[in-house]
C-alpha positions as CSV (number, residue, x, y, z in Angstrom):
1,X,33.5,-9.2,-23.1
2,X,34.6,-12.4,-24.1
3,X,31.8,-15.0,-23.5
4,X,30.8,-17.4,-26.1
5,X,27.0,-18.4,-25.8
6,X,25.9,-21.8,-27.5
7,X,23.2,-20.8,-29.5
8,X,22.0,-24.3,-29.7
9,X,20.9,-24.3,-26.3
10,X,17.9,-22.1,-26.0
11,X,14.9,-22.7,-23.7
12,X,11.9,-21.0,-22.3
13,X,12.2,-19.6,-18.4
14,X,9.4,-17.6,-16.8
15,X,8.1,-16.2,-20.3
16,X,11.6,-15.1,-21.6
17,X,14.3,-17.1,-23.6
18,X,17.7,-18.3,-21.9
19,X,20.7,-19.5,-23.3
20,X,23.2,-21.8,-21.9
21,X,26.5,-19.4,-21.6
22,X,28.3,-20.5,-18.5
23,X,31.2,-18.2,-18.6
24,X,28.5,-15.1,-18.3
25,X,29.4,-13.7,-15.3
26,X,25.7,-13.4,-14.2
27,X,25.0,-16.6,-15.3
28,X,22.7,-18.8,-13.1
29,X,24.1,-22.1,-11.3
30,X,22.7,-24.0,-14.1
31,X,25.0,-22.1,-16.8
32,X,21.7,-20.2,-18.1
33,X,21.2,-16.6,-18.7
34,X,18.4,-14.5,-20.1
35,X,18.5,-14.1,-23.8
36,X,17.7,-10.9,-24.1
37,X,20.6,-9.7,-22.0
38,X,23.3,-11.8,-24.0
39,X,22.2,-9.4,-27.0
40,X,21.7,-6.1,-25.3
41,X,25.5,-6.3,-24.0
42,X,26.3,-7.5,-27.0
43,X,24.7,-4.4,-28.8
44,X,26.3,-2.1,-26.4
45,X,29.9,-4.1,-26.7
46,X,30.1,-4.4,-22.6
47,X,28.4,-6.2,-19.8
48,X,25.3,-4.5,-17.9
49,X,25.7,-3.0,-14.8
50,X,24.1,-3.8,-11.8
51,X,21.4,-1.1,-12.1
52,X,20.3,-1.6,-15.3
53,X,17.6,-3.3,-17.0
54,X,16.9,-4.6,-20.7
55,X,13.2,-3.3,-21.9
56,X,11.5,-4.8,-24.8
57,X,10.2,-2.3,-26.7
58,X,7.5,-4.0,-28.3
59,X,6.9,-5.5,-24.7
60,X,6.9,-9.2,-26.7
61,X,9.3,-11.0,-24.2
62,X,10.2,-13.2,-27.2
63,X,11.1,-10.9,-29.6
64,X,15.0,-10.4,-28.8
65,X,15.9,-8.2,-31.9
66,X,18.4,-6.1,-30.9
67,X,16.0,-3.3,-32.5
68,X,13.5,-4.4,-30.2
69,X,15.7,-3.9,-26.8
70,X,16.2,-0.8,-24.5
71,X,19.0,-0.5,-21.7
72,X,17.0,1.4,-19.0
73,X,17.6,2.6,-15.1
74,X,14.9,0.7,-13.0
75,X,13.3,3.9,-12.2
76,X,12.6,4.3,-16.3
77,X,12.0,0.8,-16.9
78,X,9.1,1.2,-13.9
79,X,7.9,4.2,-15.3
80,X,7.0,2.5,-18.7
81,X,5.1,-0.6,-17.0
82,X,3.3,1.4,-14.2
83,X,2.5,4.7,-15.6
84,X,1.1,7.0,-13.1
85,X,-2.8,7.2,-12.7
86,X,-4.6,10.2,-12.4
87,X,-6.0,11.2,-9.1
88,X,-9.6,10.7,-8.3
89,X,-12.0,13.3,-7.0
90,X,-14.3,12.6,-3.9
91,X,-16.5,14.4,-1.6
92,X,-15.8,14.6,2.2
93,X,-19.0,12.8,3.7
94,X,-18.8,14.9,6.8
95,X,-18.2,18.6,4.9
96,X,-18.8,17.9,1.5
97,X,-15.9,19.4,0.1
98,X,-14.6,18.2,-2.8
99,X,-10.6,16.7,-2.5
100,X,-8.1,14.4,-4.3
101,X,-7.0,10.8,-3.6
102,X,-4.1,8.9,-5.2
103,X,-5.8,5.9,-6.9
104,X,-4.5,3.1,-4.4
105,X,-6.4,5.5,-1.7
106,X,-9.8,4.9,-3.1
107,X,-12.4,3.4,-0.7
108,X,-12.6,0.1,-2.5
109,X,-8.9,-0.3,-1.7
110,X,-9.2,0.6,1.4
111,X,-12.2,-1.2,2.6
112,X,-13.7,2.2,4.2
113,X,-17.2,3.1,3.1
114,X,-16.9,6.8,3.8
115,X,-13.9,9.2,2.6
116,X,-13.1,12.0,4.4
117,X,-11.0,15.1,3.4
118,X,-9.1,15.7,6.7
119,X,-8.8,13.7,10.1
120,X,-11.0,16.5,11.5
121,X,-13.8,15.8,9.5
122,X,-13.2,11.9,10.3
123,X,-13.3,12.7,13.8
124,X,-16.8,14.7,13.8
125,X,-18.2,12.4,11.7
126,X,-17.2,9.3,14.3
127,X,-18.2,11.4,17.2
128,X,-21.6,12.3,15.3
129,X,-22.1,8.7,15.2
130,X,-21.4,8.0,18.8
131,X,-24.0,10.5,20.0
132,X,-27.0,8.7,18.0
133,X,-29.9,8.0,20.2
134,X,-29.9,4.0,21.1
135,X,-32.9,2.9,19.0
136,X,-31.3,4.7,16.0
137,X,-28.1,3.3,16.2
138,X,-26.7,1.1,13.8
139,X,-26.8,-1.9,15.4
140,X,-30.4,-1.9,15.6
141,X,-30.8,-3.2,19.6
142,X,-33.7,-2.1,21.4
143,X,-32.8,-0.3,24.9
144,X,-36.3,-0.6,26.5
145,X,-36.5,-3.3,29.3
146,X,-39.7,-4.5,28.6
147,X,-39.2,-6.1,25.5
148,X,-37.4,-9.3,24.9
149,X,-36.5,-11.8,21.7
150,X,-38.7,-15.1,21.8
151,X,-36.1,-17.7,21.0
152,X,-38.3,-19.9,19.8
153,X,-41.8,-20.8,20.5
154,X,-44.7,-22.4,18.0
155,X,-46.4,-20.2,15.8
156,X,-44.1,-17.1,16.5
157,X,-41.6,-16.0,14.4
158,X,-37.8,-16.6,15.9
159,X,-36.8,-12.7,15.6
160,X,-40.8,-12.0,17.2
161,X,-40.6,-9.2,19.8
162,X,-43.0,-9.5,22.7
163,X,-43.9,-7.6,26.0
164,X,-42.4,-9.3,29.0
165,X,-44.6,-10.9,31.4
166,X,-44.2,-11.3,34.9
167,X,-44.7,-15.1,36.7
168,X,-48.6,-15.4,37.5
169,X,-49.8,-12.5,35.8
170,X,-52.9,-13.1,34.0
171,X,-53.6,-11.1,30.9
């Protein structure tokens, strides 16, 4: 490992420190590389492999002390930064059975109003909604033909319902 970083040329890049080291095999086109990578490689005495990440133990990106850096696999590094969340306990809207869902499957994340323990419960629930009589339907539209919506008449609210009257009929 024969690299010569220029310790006088350190800049900030994406919240990390970068050092000028044009002869490093992983240097960017500008000749810079993240400082924590160079420090970890000097600590190990070798270049990092393609499947190795450098982790800051204290989560401070600017602290590049060798005792603060760990070399990890991508899976181990991801597990530290994104721990598994406990499953959520939910109740089925159709049968009332309790069941578990992953955090990212919660109703708010998916945009659902109801949660179901199975596809069959979901199907039964949806079928019940389809079989509701039109007057109690979710849309709120009336099915009687003798009522009509008033568009705009002086003194009558816009959404008032009045009975239909045939032309020429006196009331």
